[in-house]
N, C-alpha and C positions, 0 to 999 in steps of 0.2 A: 512331253517329261513330265507327268507330275509331282513326283518324288521315285528316291532312290532307289523303292522297293519293287520300281515297274521299270526299270531298265536291270536290277536284280532277275526279275521273274521274263528280259528281252531277253538273259546275255545271250545263252544257246545259239538260240535265231539268232540275234543276231552273228556271233562268231561264225558261225554259219555262212554269213549270207541272205536268209532266207528271210527275210525282215523284208515286206513292202514298204517303194522307194518312201511316204511318208518317215510312215512308224520310224525307221533307218536314220533319216530324216533330223527327226526330230530326237532319237538315241543323243545322234556323235553330237547337235547343240549342246544334251544333259554337258555332256563327257566332256565340252567348249568349260562350263564351269565348274564345272564336280571333279577338284583332286579325288576322293576315295574318293568314285565310281569307278575313277582309270586306276588306284593304283587296284583296284577291285576286279574291274578284266585282266590286268598284266599278269597278275596271280592266276586267275584262269588260265588263262592263256599260258603262261605256264606251269602251272600242271598239269595240262594239257601236255603236253611237248615233251615231261617225262612221261609221263605215262604210257604217248606211241612209239618213247623212247622204247620200255622196260621189254624182253621180250619171254617170256611163261619161265619158262626153264626155268632164265635167272631168279628166279620169286622165292621166297621159302616153301618145302612141301605144303608145309599145313595153310599158309595164307595162300598159294594156291588151289590149292581142295577145299577150302572153304569159300574165297570167289565162285571157286566154278559150282559147289553150291545154292551159291547165291542166282548167279545167272542161270543159273536149270530153274529155279523159281520164279523167276523174273521171267524166263520162256513163258512161259508154263499159263502165266494168269495175263 
C-alpha cells in the first residue's frame, strides 16, 4: 500500500475477504506498520457489528422512515 487512503478505499473488500491475495498481503503489511489504519479498521468493524445488532423495530420512527426512504432511493439508482 502506498498510503492510508488506499487502505480506506479497500476496507470493505478487505473485511469481506474479497481482495486478491497480493492486494490482501500488501494491505496486511501496511497494517503491520500503521497503528492509525489499524484503529480505523477496528472502528469500522465495531460500527458494522453494532449496526448488525440493531433491529429495525428498535429505531425511532423518524430515523427508521428516513433510512427506509434513503435505501429506497439508492436501490433505484
